[in-house]
N, C-alpha and C positions, 0 to 999 in steps of 0.2 A: 494326540490332542486330548485335553481333559473332558470328562463327560459333559461338562458345562462349557459352552464356547467363551472363550477368554477375549476380553478387550483390554489391550495394555494402555496404560497412560504413563507418560514419564513422571518420574517421582517429584522433580523440581515443581510440578504443575499440580501436586495433589491437593493443596489448599484452595484452588480454584476449582478443581473437578469433583472434589470429595461430595458436596451437597447434591450432585446430581447422579450418583451412583446407582441410585435406586431405578432409574431409567433402564439401565442395562438389566439390572437384577430382575425386574419385572418382565422383561423380554426374553428370561431364561439363561442369561450369562452371567458372568462375573467380571469385575474389574480388578487388573492387577496393575499395581504401581510400581513401576521398574526403574531402577537406576540406570537409564541408558547411557549414562558415561562410564559404567563399568562393564567392560566388554563380556565377561562372563553373564552377567545380569542381563545386558542388551540381547545376546545370544539366546539365552533360555526364553525371555519374553516373546522374542520373534518367532522361536520355533513353536511356541504354544499358541500363539494369538490367531484368532479369526479377524480381528480388526484392531485399529489403533486409533486413539483419539489423541491429537497432539497439540502443540502450539508451534512456533516456528522452529522446529527442529530438523536437522538434516536426515535424509534417509537415502541411500543409494543402492546401486546394483548388489553390492556385497551383502546388504542387509536382506534384500528381497530374495537373493539366493538361498539363504538359509530358513525362510518362512515358508514352509510347504503348504500350511493353511491359511495364510494371510490373504485376504479377500480385499481390504480396503484400508487406507489410512486417511483419516478425516482431520482437518486442522480447524482450530477454533478461531482462525483467523481468515481474512479473505485471500492474503497471499499465500502461494504454495511454493514460492522461489527455491527454498531450500531442499525441496526433494526432486530426485532425478525422475522426471515424468518419462522419458524414453524408457529407463531401466524399469519402472513402475509397470508400464504398458507390457513390456517383453515378459514380465514374471506375472502377467495376468491381475495386477493389482490396481483396484480403482483408486483414484486419489480425489478426495473431496474437500470442500472448504465450507466457509460460513458467508455466503454471498450478500445475506443482508445484515451484516455486522458492521456497526459504527457509520452507516452511511450518513446520518444528521450529523453525527460529531465531526467526522472529517469535512463535511461540506461547510459547517460552522467555521472550522478552523482554517480552511482555504480562504473563506471570504475575510476572516480575520487578519490573516497574513496579507490579502491583497489591500485591504484598507489600510493597514499599517503601512505598506509600501507607498501607496498613494499620499497618505499623510505624513511621510517620511519619519514614522515612528522612531526607527532604531537612532536616527540622527537627532531628533528633537527631544526625547524624554530625558536623556542623560545630562545635557547643560542645565536643564530647570532642576534637577535634582541636585545638582552641584552648587546651586545658587547662582549661577549666572543668568542673566536676562535670557528670557526664553528665545528671543530672535536674535540674539547677538551671535554672529557666526554660523547660524543655522540656516537663515532663508536667504538665498541668493535670488534677487528680483530678475536677474536675466536668465534663470533656470527655466526650463520646460516644465511647468507644472500646472496643467489645465485642470478644470473640475472633472469629476469622475463620469458624470452624465454624458453620454455620447462616445466615450472610448470603447475599446474593442477588447473583450476578454477571449482569448485563443485557449480552448481546450483539447490536450492531447489524450485522446481516449474519451469515449462517450457511454461508458457504463453507469452503473447506479449511482454512484458519487458523483461523477461529472454531470449528469442531468440534474441532481439536486443543487449543486454549484450554479448550473446555468439558471434555475430558476432564481436564485438569490441574486445573482450578478443583475438579472434584468429587473428586479425590484429597485436596484440601485441606478437604473437607466443606462446600463452597458449593453452594447450590441454583442452578442455571443456567436462566435464561430467555433467549429470543432473538427478534428480529425480522427477518424476511426472507420479502418476499411472494413470492419466486421459487422458495422451497423448498417440498417437499410437507412438510406437518406429520409424516407417517409418518418421512419421513428423520430429523427432528429427535428423535422418540420412539424410534429406534434409538439414539441418544446419551443417552437419558434427559433430553432438554432438551424444554421446553413453547416452541411458538412462538406469540407474542402480538401485539397491536399495538404500533405505535410509541410512542404516548404511554403505554400501559401498562407497556412497559419503563423508560421514562424516570422513571415514578412508582415502580416497585417496586425499581430497582436500588440496590444499596449500593455496587457498582462497575459502572460504564458503560464497556463496552470496544467500542472502534470498529473495525470490520472491513468497511467499505464501500468499494466501488470510487468514485473521485471522477469525478462526471459532472455534468450541469446540474440533475439531480434531488436529488443528494446535497449539492451544494455549499452550506456554511453550513446544513445542515439541523439542525445543532446551534447554535441561536441563543439570543436571551435568552429568547423564549418557551419553548423547550425546557428550559433551564436552571431557569426559574421551575416548570416541573412536578417538578422532581428533589427528592429529599430534601436538606436543608441538611446532612447527614452524609455525604453521597454523594461519591464521587471519579469523576473522568473519567479514562479511559485511551485514548490514541489512538496506535496503531502502523500506521495506514493512511495517509491523506493530510491533511496539515495544513488545506487549504481547506474541507474537510468541516466543520471547526468555525469559527464566526465569532469569530475571536480577541479582538477588543476585547469582545465580549459575553462571553467565558469570562473575560478579566481582571476585569471588573466582577462577575461573579459570584463569583470567588474573592475578591476584595477586600471585598465586602459580606457574605461569608458565604453566599450562596445555594448555592454547593457548597462542600465541605469541602477539596478539594484536586485535583490533577492529576498524571498521570503521561504525559509527551508525548515520543514519539521524533520527531514531525513538528511542524513549524509552517507558518503560512501563508506565509512567506517564509524561505527557506532559502538559506545558512546563517542562522541567527539574529543579528538585529542586536545589538550590545552593550547598546543602551538599551532592548530590548524589556522591557516591565514584566513579564513572565512571570518574568524572571530574579531580580526582587526579591520573589516572593512565596515566603513560607517553606515552605507547604505544596505547592509545584509542583516536581516534579522532571523535567528535561528531559535527554533524549540525542539526539546529533546525527544522526538518521536512521540508525542503525546497526543496528536490529532484525533486518534480513535478511541481517546478514554472517556468514558463516563461509567457510573456504576451500573447503568442498564447493559451496556456493552460488555462489562466486564462479566456480568452474569451470564449473558446470552450466549458467548462464544462456547465456553465448555458444556452448556447445557445442550446446544445445537449439535455439537461433535457428538456427544453421547448419544442423542437421539438417533442420529445417522448411523452410529455404530450399531445401535440397538436393532435397526432396520437392517442392516448387513448380517448379523448373526441369525436373523430369522428368514434370511434368503432374499432380502431386498437390496436395495442400492442407495448410496448416499444421494441426498437432493441436488447436489450440484456436483457433477464430475469433471474434473480438470484435465483429464486425459481420456476423451471420448472414444479413441482409437483402442482402447482396452476392451471395450463391449465386444469384440471379436474374439476376445482372448480369455473371457473369465474362467475361473476356476470351478469346477462342478462341486 
């Protein structure tokens, strides 16, 4: 290991992390920008590093096995799904994230998608652009289209972003329910939100908003069986991770009228393919995984990750550890 502890950063993220290198240097370390797509460079960086500050980059057991000094990898994102948490724990590597990243941005985007679904924006904006009368072929007076106030927003997950979404929904007169087995019901009550079962949320929601992390338990938890429980007048909003939804099942549910529509910032494969059938569904609105973007968020993610890395090289820990079981196996 080098005399000064090394924090590696993937070379592809250099332009974002470079302004905050001083945080690590002031802590007595040095930042190494490594081309992790080059096997030799990846191996060399991992063998030297005490910590890593990364984006949505995959790391697995093979990586941790060749990293004798590595104590932590910290993402500049909220999600850590590309990292094998079990393997990291096995090798004594803490995995941290940036838990306060883009909370306001994603909550705003979620509400934007919800309001767009409510006002049938995917269906109504294009005819008016083409010059056709705005109401011609767009509004079916027999369609279920109640006013928003009094309808139910069902949140899957009740972490920081979901709580911000709940506050926004309540301002529009929506009643908010949620499912999150890891949150104390009294916490939800402070937000005026009732915590109920997963299936109960599916059955009651007029707008189902997904705010879950992606892990083996949540992958495809919204599948054909789940959509069959929902109201045919309900909308699905996903600003979390694409694979939480079984996409072919959602397409079928939309095409058959099992659910009314969807607002999606994420898809199973990104960027979305031109032939993805979701693009041809009139009541599906898609945005390109842009919910978390703002200038503030773009700056804070890398700075936060490097601040956590600086703490690690000084013997500390990331401020948010996503594999808490590792605390029994930390490297000396």
